[in-house]
C-alpha beads as a LAMMPS data file, in Angstrom:
LAMMPS data file: protein, C-alpha beads

459 atoms
458 bonds

1 atom types
1 bond types

-500.0 500.0 xlo xhi
-500.0 500.0 ylo yhi
-500.0 500.0 zlo zhi

Masses

1 110.0

Atoms # bond

1 1 1 390.569 158.473 -207.328
2 1 1 389.302 161.242 -205.063
3 1 1 386.203 162.360 -206.961
4 1 1 383.542 161.241 -204.502
5 1 1 382.478 161.643 -200.885
6 1 1 380.940 159.046 -198.608
7 1 1 377.904 159.911 -196.443
8 1 1 380.153 160.187 -193.366
9 1 1 381.877 163.179 -195.008
10 1 1 378.662 164.966 -195.912
11 1 1 378.446 167.652 -193.232
12 1 1 379.930 170.504 -195.252
13 1 1 378.647 169.450 -198.680
14 1 1 377.135 172.342 -200.669
15 1 1 373.797 171.611 -202.403
16 1 1 374.206 171.162 -206.155
17 1 1 370.990 171.830 -208.062
18 1 1 370.853 170.412 -211.607
19 1 1 368.601 172.407 -213.890
20 1 1 367.886 172.904 -217.567
21 1 1 366.344 175.796 -219.481
22 1 1 362.872 174.229 -219.449
23 1 1 362.740 173.949 -215.653
24 1 1 364.675 177.011 -214.527
25 1 1 361.701 179.387 -214.255
26 1 1 359.709 176.989 -212.069
27 1 1 362.731 176.293 -209.895
28 1 1 363.542 179.997 -209.459
29 1 1 359.928 180.788 -208.602
30 1 1 359.985 178.095 -205.948
31 1 1 363.214 179.417 -204.454
32 1 1 361.970 183.002 -204.230
33 1 1 362.283 186.386 -205.861
34 1 1 365.950 187.000 -204.885
35 1 1 367.031 183.840 -206.724
36 1 1 364.982 184.765 -209.783
37 1 1 366.594 188.226 -209.881
38 1 1 370.054 186.753 -209.279
39 1 1 369.651 184.407 -212.255
40 1 1 368.506 187.282 -214.452
41 1 1 371.335 189.567 -213.306
42 1 1 373.901 186.878 -214.175
43 1 1 372.201 185.881 -217.456
44 1 1 371.903 182.324 -216.140
45 1 1 369.488 180.429 -218.368
46 1 1 370.081 176.821 -217.298
47 1 1 371.967 176.031 -220.503
48 1 1 374.223 172.984 -220.306
49 1 1 377.630 173.997 -219.007
50 1 1 376.500 177.099 -217.102
51 1 1 377.261 177.378 -213.392
52 1 1 375.855 179.914 -210.937
53 1 1 376.663 180.067 -207.186
54 1 1 373.835 181.324 -205.003
55 1 1 375.272 183.538 -202.248
56 1 1 374.469 182.917 -198.598
57 1 1 373.868 185.680 -196.069
58 1 1 377.234 185.045 -194.386
59 1 1 379.160 185.593 -197.608
60 1 1 379.463 181.906 -198.361
61 1 1 377.662 179.790 -200.967
62 1 1 374.180 178.567 -200.206
63 1 1 373.900 176.337 -203.282
64 1 1 375.166 175.903 -206.847
65 1 1 372.891 175.983 -209.887
66 1 1 374.300 173.792 -212.657
67 1 1 372.874 173.907 -216.167
68 1 1 372.806 170.484 -217.784
69 1 1 371.245 168.257 -220.412
70 1 1 369.126 165.703 -218.507
71 1 1 368.920 163.486 -221.586
72 1 1 372.643 162.772 -221.175
73 1 1 373.156 162.069 -217.452
74 1 1 376.675 160.730 -218.011
75 1 1 377.901 164.155 -219.094
76 1 1 375.296 166.292 -217.320
77 1 1 377.644 167.343 -214.519
78 1 1 380.984 166.199 -215.958
79 1 1 382.065 169.803 -216.516
80 1 1 381.931 170.614 -212.805
81 1 1 384.718 168.732 -210.962
82 1 1 387.429 171.042 -212.271
83 1 1 385.319 174.203 -212.487
84 1 1 384.089 174.296 -208.919
85 1 1 386.502 175.302 -206.125
86 1 1 389.325 172.790 -205.716
87 1 1 388.586 170.053 -203.223
88 1 1 385.099 171.372 -202.452
89 1 1 382.334 169.020 -201.339
90 1 1 378.925 168.900 -203.033
91 1 1 375.742 166.869 -202.929
92 1 1 372.892 166.537 -205.407
93 1 1 369.872 168.463 -204.162
94 1 1 366.352 167.091 -204.561
95 1 1 365.104 170.462 -205.848
96 1 1 367.018 169.828 -209.065
97 1 1 366.403 167.472 -211.953
98 1 1 366.260 163.754 -211.168
99 1 1 369.348 162.217 -212.809
100 1 1 370.596 158.639 -212.887
101 1 1 372.976 158.578 -209.917
102 1 1 375.301 155.918 -211.325
103 1 1 375.649 157.715 -214.646
104 1 1 376.292 160.997 -212.850
105 1 1 378.891 159.294 -210.647
106 1 1 380.798 157.937 -213.620
107 1 1 380.573 161.204 -215.529
108 1 1 381.789 163.130 -212.492
109 1 1 384.814 160.842 -212.185
110 1 1 385.613 161.103 -215.905
111 1 1 385.453 164.889 -215.635
112 1 1 387.714 164.854 -212.570
113 1 1 390.594 163.108 -214.362
114 1 1 393.918 164.834 -214.860
115 1 1 397.203 163.184 -215.838
116 1 1 399.485 163.917 -212.910
117 1 1 402.590 161.806 -213.457
118 1 1 404.845 164.771 -214.163
119 1 1 403.177 167.596 -212.232
120 1 1 400.806 168.040 -209.340
121 1 1 397.184 168.008 -210.379
122 1 1 394.412 170.270 -209.171
123 1 1 392.244 168.559 -206.574
124 1 1 388.798 168.056 -208.120
125 1 1 385.588 169.022 -206.415
126 1 1 383.995 165.965 -204.824
127 1 1 380.429 164.725 -205.032
128 1 1 378.514 162.987 -202.233
129 1 1 377.365 159.512 -203.262
130 1 1 376.057 156.405 -201.595
131 1 1 378.835 153.780 -201.380
132 1 1 376.928 151.294 -203.542
133 1 1 376.578 153.820 -206.357
134 1 1 380.204 154.897 -206.152
135 1 1 381.329 151.268 -206.041
136 1 1 379.535 150.367 -209.250
137 1 1 380.990 153.362 -211.074
138 1 1 384.485 153.074 -209.616
139 1 1 385.656 150.020 -211.568
140 1 1 384.723 151.529 -214.911
141 1 1 386.170 154.929 -214.043
142 1 1 389.446 153.310 -212.980
143 1 1 389.574 151.348 -216.249
144 1 1 389.108 154.562 -218.238
145 1 1 391.782 156.256 -216.125
146 1 1 394.120 153.346 -216.877
147 1 1 393.666 153.775 -220.624
148 1 1 394.170 157.532 -220.372
149 1 1 397.273 157.196 -218.193
150 1 1 398.908 154.690 -220.538
151 1 1 398.174 156.714 -223.668
152 1 1 399.343 159.963 -222.055
153 1 1 402.670 158.519 -220.888
154 1 1 405.599 159.431 -223.181
155 1 1 407.411 156.608 -224.920
156 1 1 410.608 157.122 -222.944
157 1 1 408.688 155.886 -219.897
158 1 1 406.390 153.437 -221.721
159 1 1 408.357 151.446 -224.266
160 1 1 407.730 147.843 -225.301
161 1 1 409.113 146.377 -222.060
162 1 1 407.073 148.704 -219.869
163 1 1 403.907 148.010 -221.853
164 1 1 404.482 144.274 -221.469
165 1 1 405.005 144.874 -217.749
166 1 1 401.436 146.205 -217.617
167 1 1 400.246 142.804 -218.818
168 1 1 402.578 141.038 -216.385
169 1 1 401.283 143.164 -213.485
170 1 1 397.662 142.426 -214.418
171 1 1 398.445 138.714 -214.469
172 1 1 400.105 138.978 -211.075
173 1 1 397.110 140.730 -209.503
174 1 1 394.759 137.991 -210.646
175 1 1 396.950 134.916 -210.375
176 1 1 396.876 134.483 -214.148
177 1 1 399.469 132.827 -216.369
178 1 1 401.960 135.126 -218.094
179 1 1 404.243 134.460 -221.038
180 1 1 406.440 136.712 -223.132
181 1 1 408.429 136.316 -226.334
182 1 1 411.237 138.879 -226.670
183 1 1 413.576 139.817 -229.521
184 1 1 414.765 136.850 -231.561
185 1 1 412.523 134.526 -229.544
186 1 1 409.751 135.904 -231.739
187 1 1 411.394 134.388 -234.804
188 1 1 411.538 130.962 -233.195
189 1 1 407.760 131.038 -232.675
190 1 1 406.982 132.390 -236.135
191 1 1 406.124 135.955 -235.097
192 1 1 408.193 137.356 -237.941
193 1 1 405.999 140.365 -238.607
194 1 1 406.183 141.524 -234.991
195 1 1 409.943 141.116 -235.072
196 1 1 410.346 142.949 -238.376
197 1 1 408.419 146.020 -237.239
198 1 1 410.287 146.336 -233.955
199 1 1 413.806 145.164 -234.774
200 1 1 415.268 148.614 -235.556
201 1 1 414.611 149.972 -232.086
202 1 1 417.171 149.779 -229.291
203 1 1 414.296 148.351 -227.238
204 1 1 413.497 144.804 -228.253
205 1 1 410.087 143.942 -229.692
206 1 1 407.993 141.461 -227.767
207 1 1 404.652 139.726 -227.499
208 1 1 403.074 139.623 -224.039
209 1 1 400.357 137.090 -223.214
210 1 1 398.067 136.654 -220.218
211 1 1 395.786 133.642 -219.793
212 1 1 393.225 133.006 -217.070
213 1 1 390.092 130.992 -216.464
214 1 1 389.069 127.348 -216.915
215 1 1 390.371 125.755 -220.087
216 1 1 386.911 124.351 -220.879
217 1 1 385.232 127.786 -220.658
218 1 1 384.421 129.787 -223.817
219 1 1 387.613 131.290 -225.171
220 1 1 387.736 135.091 -225.272
221 1 1 390.834 136.605 -226.871
222 1 1 391.625 140.322 -226.594
223 1 1 394.352 141.705 -228.855
224 1 1 395.748 145.233 -228.668
225 1 1 398.122 147.064 -230.997
226 1 1 401.112 148.111 -228.925
227 1 1 403.203 150.398 -231.131
228 1 1 404.769 152.479 -228.365
229 1 1 406.053 155.016 -230.873
230 1 1 405.648 155.159 -234.629
231 1 1 408.133 157.119 -236.703
232 1 1 406.594 155.596 -239.808
233 1 1 409.774 153.596 -240.307
234 1 1 411.653 154.270 -243.527
235 1 1 408.419 155.709 -244.918
236 1 1 408.965 158.326 -242.255
237 1 1 406.138 160.528 -241.035
238 1 1 406.351 164.307 -241.154
239 1 1 406.770 166.198 -237.905
240 1 1 403.080 166.949 -237.491
241 1 1 402.110 163.339 -238.088
242 1 1 404.744 162.055 -235.678
243 1 1 404.103 164.482 -232.824
244 1 1 401.526 162.426 -230.939
245 1 1 402.663 158.938 -231.897
246 1 1 403.202 158.027 -228.271
247 1 1 399.477 157.220 -228.468
248 1 1 399.934 154.514 -231.096
249 1 1 399.705 151.910 -228.336
250 1 1 396.151 153.045 -227.563
251 1 1 394.733 149.741 -228.791
252 1 1 396.884 147.842 -226.301
253 1 1 395.738 150.196 -223.536
254 1 1 392.110 149.375 -224.359
255 1 1 392.746 145.629 -224.444
256 1 1 394.606 145.694 -221.108
257 1 1 391.894 147.753 -219.404
258 1 1 389.115 145.545 -220.789
259 1 1 390.971 142.416 -219.656
260 1 1 391.132 143.932 -216.171
261 1 1 387.380 144.508 -216.159
262 1 1 386.748 140.929 -217.323
263 1 1 388.998 139.541 -214.600
264 1 1 387.512 141.762 -211.876
265 1 1 384.002 140.691 -212.895
266 1 1 385.056 137.030 -212.977
267 1 1 383.326 136.433 -216.286
268 1 1 383.110 132.683 -216.968
269 1 1 385.558 132.672 -219.897
270 1 1 389.012 131.407 -220.762
271 1 1 390.616 134.816 -221.232
272 1 1 393.672 135.384 -223.375
273 1 1 395.196 138.853 -223.688
274 1 1 397.773 139.372 -226.460
275 1 1 399.804 142.582 -226.717
276 1 1 402.470 142.789 -229.438
277 1 1 404.665 145.634 -228.166
278 1 1 407.138 147.358 -230.475
279 1 1 408.661 150.681 -231.420
280 1 1 408.654 151.366 -235.161
281 1 1 412.048 153.048 -235.361
282 1 1 414.581 153.932 -238.045
283 1 1 418.020 152.306 -238.168
284 1 1 420.215 150.345 -240.537
285 1 1 418.285 147.153 -239.846
286 1 1 414.822 148.672 -240.249
287 1 1 412.438 146.712 -242.434
288 1 1 412.161 148.220 -245.895
289 1 1 409.479 148.910 -248.488
290 1 1 409.469 146.073 -250.996
291 1 1 410.498 143.338 -248.561
292 1 1 408.450 140.168 -248.375
293 1 1 407.935 138.735 -244.889
294 1 1 406.246 135.413 -244.193
295 1 1 403.755 135.795 -241.371
296 1 1 403.178 133.250 -238.639
297 1 1 400.163 132.016 -240.608
298 1 1 402.333 131.186 -243.615
299 1 1 400.918 133.998 -245.728
300 1 1 403.589 136.111 -247.394
301 1 1 403.257 139.888 -247.035
302 1 1 404.885 142.425 -249.320
303 1 1 405.711 145.628 -247.459
304 1 1 404.244 148.412 -249.524
305 1 1 404.552 150.979 -246.748
306 1 1 406.450 150.710 -243.461
307 1 1 403.984 153.170 -241.909
308 1 1 401.255 150.527 -242.196
309 1 1 402.961 148.622 -239.376
310 1 1 400.138 148.173 -236.873
311 1 1 398.301 145.676 -239.043
312 1 1 401.511 143.661 -239.364
313 1 1 401.989 143.068 -235.659
314 1 1 398.276 142.411 -235.231
315 1 1 398.364 139.848 -238.050
316 1 1 400.752 137.557 -236.161
317 1 1 398.845 138.025 -232.904
318 1 1 395.499 137.325 -234.583
319 1 1 396.859 134.162 -236.160
320 1 1 397.942 132.978 -232.727
321 1 1 394.501 133.888 -231.396
322 1 1 392.887 131.797 -234.122
323 1 1 395.021 128.795 -233.139
324 1 1 393.375 128.798 -229.701
325 1 1 389.977 127.923 -231.253
326 1 1 388.261 130.762 -229.386
327 1 1 384.607 131.627 -229.020
328 1 1 385.377 135.287 -229.816
329 1 1 388.332 137.487 -230.797
330 1 1 388.264 141.257 -230.225
331 1 1 391.097 143.493 -231.372
332 1 1 391.709 147.184 -230.704
333 1 1 394.049 149.464 -232.630
334 1 1 394.824 153.064 -233.452
335 1 1 395.105 151.721 -236.948
336 1 1 394.251 154.280 -239.639
337 1 1 393.923 157.980 -240.220
338 1 1 391.319 157.000 -242.789
339 1 1 388.904 156.035 -240.006
340 1 1 389.277 159.533 -238.575
341 1 1 388.647 161.098 -241.983
342 1 1 385.502 158.994 -242.361
343 1 1 384.092 159.284 -238.829
344 1 1 386.034 161.984 -237.010
345 1 1 387.929 161.649 -233.731
346 1 1 385.018 160.751 -231.422
347 1 1 383.488 157.810 -233.290
348 1 1 385.442 154.512 -233.427
349 1 1 385.080 152.397 -236.552
350 1 1 383.755 148.898 -235.875
351 1 1 384.307 145.985 -238.251
352 1 1 383.081 142.435 -237.687
353 1 1 382.701 139.212 -239.619
354 1 1 379.510 138.363 -237.695
355 1 1 376.328 140.430 -237.887
356 1 1 375.155 139.262 -234.462
357 1 1 378.418 140.356 -232.833
358 1 1 378.249 143.766 -234.490
359 1 1 374.580 144.199 -233.541
360 1 1 375.305 143.257 -229.939
361 1 1 378.159 145.739 -229.708
362 1 1 376.052 148.518 -231.212
363 1 1 373.210 147.793 -228.775
364 1 1 375.664 147.943 -225.872
365 1 1 377.107 151.182 -227.246
366 1 1 373.656 152.770 -227.270
367 1 1 372.913 151.553 -223.739
368 1 1 376.160 152.952 -222.325
369 1 1 376.283 156.135 -224.436
370 1 1 379.700 154.991 -225.648
371 1 1 379.343 155.340 -229.420
372 1 1 380.543 152.956 -232.125
373 1 1 379.863 152.980 -235.851
374 1 1 379.901 149.848 -237.977
375 1 1 381.888 149.950 -241.200
376 1 1 381.714 147.327 -243.973
377 1 1 384.192 144.577 -244.730
378 1 1 383.731 145.289 -248.435
379 1 1 385.645 142.357 -249.855
380 1 1 385.875 143.636 -253.452
381 1 1 388.415 146.115 -252.018
382 1 1 390.794 143.218 -251.403
383 1 1 392.065 143.971 -254.894
384 1 1 393.704 147.054 -253.366
385 1 1 395.958 144.736 -251.357
386 1 1 397.091 142.563 -254.240
387 1 1 400.792 141.919 -254.686
388 1 1 402.668 140.679 -257.734
389 1 1 405.145 138.690 -255.642
390 1 1 403.430 137.807 -252.349
391 1 1 400.071 136.609 -251.035
392 1 1 399.088 140.186 -250.272
393 1 1 400.542 143.628 -249.625
394 1 1 400.209 145.448 -246.333
395 1 1 398.973 148.568 -248.109
396 1 1 398.186 149.799 -251.586
397 1 1 398.649 152.707 -253.913
398 1 1 395.182 154.149 -253.353
399 1 1 394.348 156.386 -250.389
400 1 1 390.681 155.443 -250.717
401 1 1 388.876 153.189 -248.218
402 1 1 391.970 152.955 -246.021
403 1 1 390.148 151.864 -242.874
404 1 1 388.304 149.149 -244.800
405 1 1 391.387 147.755 -246.513
406 1 1 393.232 147.671 -243.180
407 1 1 390.387 145.670 -241.637
408 1 1 390.318 143.357 -244.660
409 1 1 394.030 142.757 -244.195
410 1 1 393.440 141.715 -240.582
411 1 1 390.531 139.482 -241.560
412 1 1 392.849 137.362 -243.708
413 1 1 394.645 136.295 -240.517
414 1 1 391.513 135.611 -238.488
415 1 1 389.744 133.493 -241.072
416 1 1 386.074 132.783 -241.611
417 1 1 385.538 130.331 -238.762
418 1 1 386.343 132.581 -235.804
419 1 1 383.861 135.273 -234.665
420 1 1 385.845 138.514 -234.673
421 1 1 385.459 142.246 -234.271
422 1 1 388.041 144.952 -234.909
423 1 1 387.822 148.457 -233.444
424 1 1 389.791 151.271 -235.072
425 1 1 390.052 153.882 -232.302
426 1 1 391.616 157.334 -232.093
427 1 1 392.256 156.991 -228.324
428 1 1 392.724 160.745 -228.030
429 1 1 390.888 164.013 -227.478
430 1 1 392.316 166.855 -229.542
431 1 1 390.423 169.370 -227.415
432 1 1 388.592 169.096 -224.085
433 1 1 384.871 168.407 -223.658
434 1 1 382.900 167.731 -220.457
435 1 1 384.158 164.414 -219.119
436 1 1 386.772 164.180 -221.864
437 1 1 389.968 166.123 -221.090
438 1 1 392.503 166.738 -223.824
439 1 1 394.821 163.767 -224.297
440 1 1 394.436 160.021 -224.045
441 1 1 390.917 158.606 -224.126
442 1 1 389.070 155.311 -223.771
443 1 1 386.650 154.808 -226.646
444 1 1 384.261 151.883 -226.836
445 1 1 385.573 150.422 -223.568
446 1 1 382.292 150.753 -221.687
447 1 1 380.319 149.449 -224.666
448 1 1 382.551 146.406 -225.056
449 1 1 382.380 145.504 -221.375
450 1 1 378.592 145.801 -221.397
451 1 1 378.505 143.546 -224.463
452 1 1 380.688 140.940 -222.732
453 1 1 378.516 141.058 -219.606
454 1 1 375.473 140.379 -221.744
455 1 1 377.177 137.634 -223.746
456 1 1 378.826 135.719 -220.930
457 1 1 377.109 136.894 -217.734
458 1 1 378.911 136.767 -214.398
459 1 1 380.391 133.805 -212.621

Bonds

1 1 1 2
2 1 2 3
3 1 3 4
4 1 4 5
5 1 5 6
6 1 6 7
7 1 7 8
8 1 8 9
9 1 9 10
10 1 10 11
11 1 11 12
12 1 12 13
13 1 13 14
14 1 14 15
15 1 15 16
16 1 16 17
17 1 17 18
18 1 18 19
19 1 19 20
20 1 20 21
21 1 21 22
22 1 22 23
23 1 23 24
24 1 24 25
25 1 25 26
26 1 26 27
27 1 27 28
28 1 28 29
29 1 29 30
30 1 30 31
31 1 31 32
32 1 32 33
33 1 33 34
34 1 34 35
35 1 35 36
36 1 36 37
37 1 37 38
38 1 38 39
39 1 39 40
40 1 40 41
41 1 41 42
42 1 42 43
43 1 43 44
44 1 44 45
45 1 45 46
46 1 46 47
47 1 47 48
48 1 48 49
49 1 49 50
50 1 50 51
51 1 51 52
52 1 52 53
53 1 53 54
54 1 54 55
55 1 55 56
56 1 56 57
57 1 57 58
58 1 58 59
59 1 59 60
60 1 60 61
61 1 61 62
62 1 62 63
63 1 63 64
64 1 64 65
65 1 65 66
66 1 66 67
67 1 67 68
68 1 68 69
69 1 69 70
70 1 70 71
71 1 71 72
72 1 72 73
73 1 73 74
74 1 74 75
75 1 75 76
76 1 76 77
77 1 77 78
78 1 78 79
79 1 79 80
80 1 80 81
81 1 81 82
82 1 82 83
83 1 83 84
84 1 84 85
85 1 85 86
86 1 86 87
87 1 87 88
88 1 88 89
89 1 89 90
90 1 90 91
91 1 91 92
92 1 92 93
93 1 93 94
94 1 94 95
95 1 95 96
96 1 96 97
97 1 97 98
98 1 98 99
99 1 99 100
100 1 100 101
101 1 101 102
102 1 102 103
103 1 103 104
104 1 104 105
105 1 105 106
106 1 106 107
107 1 107 108
108 1 108 109
109 1 109 110
110 1 110 111
111 1 111 112
112 1 112 113
113 1 113 114
114 1 114 115
115 1 115 116
116 1 116 117
117 1 117 118
118 1 118 119
119 1 119 120
120 1 120 121
121 1 121 122
122 1 122 123
123 1 123 124
124 1 124 125
125 1 125 126
126 1 126 127
127 1 127 128
128 1 128 129
129 1 129 130
130 1 130 131
131 1 131 132
132 1 132 133
133 1 133 134
134 1 134 135
135 1 135 136
136 1 136 137
137 1 137 138
138 1 138 139
139 1 139 140
140 1 140 141
141 1 141 142
142 1 142 143
143 1 143 144
144 1 144 145
145 1 145 146
146 1 146 147
147 1 147 148
148 1 148 149
149 1 149 150
150 1 150 151
151 1 151 152
152 1 152 153
153 1 153 154
154 1 154 155
155 1 155 156
156 1 156 157
157 1 157 158
158 1 158 159
159 1 159 160
160 1 160 161
161 1 161 162
162 1 162 163
163 1 163 164
164 1 164 165
165 1 165 166
166 1 166 167
167 1 167 168
168 1 168 169
169 1 169 170
170 1 170 171
171 1 171 172
172 1 172 173
173 1 173 174
174 1 174 175
175 1 175 176
176 1 176 177
177 1 177 178
178 1 178 179
179 1 179 180
180 1 180 181
181 1 181 182
182 1 182 183
183 1 183 184
184 1 184 185
185 1 185 186
186 1 186 187
187 1 187 188
188 1 188 189
189 1 189 190
190 1 190 191
191 1 191 192
192 1 192 193
193 1 193 194
194 1 194 195
195 1 195 196
196 1 196 197
197 1 197 198
198 1 198 199
199 1 199 200
200 1 200 201
201 1 201 202
202 1 202 203
203 1 203 204
204 1 204 205
205 1 205 206
206 1 206 207
207 1 207 208
208 1 208 209
209 1 209 210
210 1 210 211
211 1 211 212
212 1 212 213
213 1 213 214
214 1 214 215
215 1 215 216
216 1 216 217
217 1 217 218
218 1 218 219
219 1 219 220
220 1 220 221
221 1 221 222
222 1 222 223
223 1 223 224
224 1 224 225
225 1 225 226
226 1 226 227
227 1 227 228
228 1 228 229
229 1 229 230
230 1 230 231
231 1 231 232
232 1 232 233
233 1 233 234
234 1 234 235
235 1 235 236
236 1 236 237
237 1 237 238
238 1 238 239
239 1 239 240
240 1 240 241
241 1 241 242
242 1 242 243
243 1 243 244
244 1 244 245
245 1 245 246
246 1 246 247
247 1 247 248
248 1 248 249
249 1 249 250
250 1 250 251
251 1 251 252
252 1 252 253
253 1 253 254
254 1 254 255
255 1 255 256
256 1 256 257
257 1 257 258
258 1 258 259
259 1 259 260
260 1 260 261
261 1 261 262
262 1 262 263
263 1 263 264
264 1 264 265
265 1 265 266
266 1 266 267
267 1 267 268
268 1 268 269
269 1 269 270
270 1 270 271
271 1 271 272
272 1 272 273
273 1 273 274
274 1 274 275
275 1 275 276
276 1 276 277
277 1 277 278
278 1 278 279
279 1 279 280
280 1 280 281
281 1 281 282
282 1 282 283
283 1 283 284
284 1 284 285
285 1 285 286
286 1 286 287
287 1 287 288
288 1 288 289
289 1 289 290
290 1 290 291
291 1 291 292
292 1 292 293
293 1 293 294
294 1 294 295
295 1 295 296
296 1 296 297
297 1 297 298
298 1 298 299
299 1 299 300
300 1 300 301
301 1 301 302
302 1 302 303
303 1 303 304
304 1 304 305
305 1 305 306
306 1 306 307
307 1 307 308
308 1 308 309
309 1 309 310
310 1 310 311
311 1 311 312
312 1 312 313
313 1 313 314
314 1 314 315
315 1 315 316
316 1 316 317
317 1 317 318
318 1 318 319
319 1 319 320
320 1 320 321
321 1 321 322
322 1 322 323
323 1 323 324
324 1 324 325
325 1 325 326
326 1 326 327
327 1 327 328
328 1 328 329
329 1 329 330
330 1 330 331
331 1 331 332
332 1 332 333
333 1 333 334
334 1 334 335
335 1 335 336
336 1 336 337
337 1 337 338
338 1 338 339
339 1 339 340
340 1 340 341
341 1 341 342
342 1 342 343
343 1 343 344
344 1 344 345
345 1 345 346
346 1 346 347
347 1 347 348
348 1 348 349
349 1 349 350
350 1 350 351
351 1 351 352
352 1 352 353
353 1 353 354
354 1 354 355
355 1 355 356
356 1 356 357
357 1 357 358
358 1 358 359
359 1 359 360
360 1 360 361
361 1 361 362
362 1 362 363
363 1 363 364
364 1 364 365
365 1 365 366
366 1 366 367
367 1 367 368
368 1 368 369
369 1 369 370
370 1 370 371
371 1 371 372
372 1 372 373
373 1 373 374
374 1 374 375
375 1 375 376
376 1 376 377
377 1 377 378
378 1 378 379
379 1 379 380
380 1 380 381
381 1 381 382
382 1 382 383
383 1 383 384
384 1 384 385
385 1 385 386
386 1 386 387
387 1 387 388
388 1 388 389
389 1 389 390
390 1 390 391
391 1 391 392
392 1 392 393
393 1 393 394
394 1 394 395
395 1 395 396
396 1 396 397
397 1 397 398
398 1 398 399
399 1 399 400
400 1 400 401
401 1 401 402
402 1 402 403
403 1 403 404
404 1 404 405
405 1 405 406
406 1 406 407
407 1 407 408
408 1 408 409
409 1 409 410
410 1 410 411
411 1 411 412
412 1 412 413
413 1 413 414
414 1 414 415
415 1 415 416
416 1 416 417
417 1 417 418
418 1 418 419
419 1 419 420
420 1 420 421
421 1 421 422
422 1 422 423
423 1 423 424
424 1 424 425
425 1 425 426
426 1 426 427
427 1 427 428
428 1 428 429
429 1 429 430
430 1 430 431
431 1 431 432
432 1 432 433
433 1 433 434
434 1 434 435
435 1 435 436
436 1 436 437
437 1 437 438
438 1 438 439
439 1 439 440
440 1 440 441
441 1 441 442
442 1 442 443
443 1 443 444
444 1 444 445
445 1 445 446
446 1 446 447
447 1 447 448
448 1 448 449
449 1 449 450
450 1 450 451
451 1 451 452
452 1 452 453
453 1 453 454
454 1 454 455
455 1 455 456
456 1 456 457
457 1 457 458
458 1 458 459
């Protein structure tokens, strides 16, 4: 990450003056008549997103005026790293608006991100920061980058084995325990739903597990949906629906990144990370609509739709999580298009069987400006998952309340006794916004980590 400068590199840093429409006139008056005329000639009004270089007498740049919204310091300057000259050095000037330095640092880094695995990226402009400020923002920025990189990587380079390797690598960095069930080993441990979804691919399905921390500490289990590509199975998606299905492992990316933050912070928990990693492919041995598969929990599931596969692999993982008698289970999944219809692409749908957990997550979301929206576990809708021949179906005939029925399906495998929250994320930006480039995105990650810090504290 090369988004920031240290004080030792500050000599050539250009002053960056943050301003909004309400304060521009006073600022321009203080800087003199030439600046006031220059702003007027360039129709610069201090509106968020506007940028105006102030010329120096030698033909260089004396300073940069940057229009911003001071009420949102995280995104106030996030549009600048890739708009200012490549590799340039800048420092916040005291003549501008007073902004929260740590929020600005994180927003600057999020705006500087570009996925560069397959082509050289443009060097972002860099911002001068005190090391302590940059250090606090760095861990979160790197976690967001990790989510974005994983989601942006095509399936050919990030299949089930490679996704499991991300868990293995995380375990290795922190001296944690690692275990993996692959292919038919899943059947021997009862993970029949994971196996069924992934068996048609030439790349074997698997369940990756990391465990770390004292066994007598509160148990925190993170579960992430790892469908590395989703054709829809025999209920095959159309071309438009399939185009971006490399991102269907976005839930796993969130869980892995959050586990890394928990481990780096040394939270006093017994951490378990579970990533069922599969490719929902089409072949002669693909699971079929109408099949009945007995889950690890013993519940029988009729397959109404093979494109409702994410909840199947999560069901087995959540049942295993429940068997650990945890203090809290959090799962993440790019689970339903219905959540996007209800809330749009920027607002993840939160479900929880505990009001205090949901309230804590929403409070953390507000504090970090990382939005979540709680949706109801409306149990009368369980009738939509009824089956004539099995305990329940994985989907139903109605397109209504799809995000809710998916969450209700998962709840059957968690049970009433375990505190649990499920986050239905999009993990993607369809179009760019300041701090949010097009492509893979971390949603709710900062809110969840803040919630865990508040719940468990630091070691």
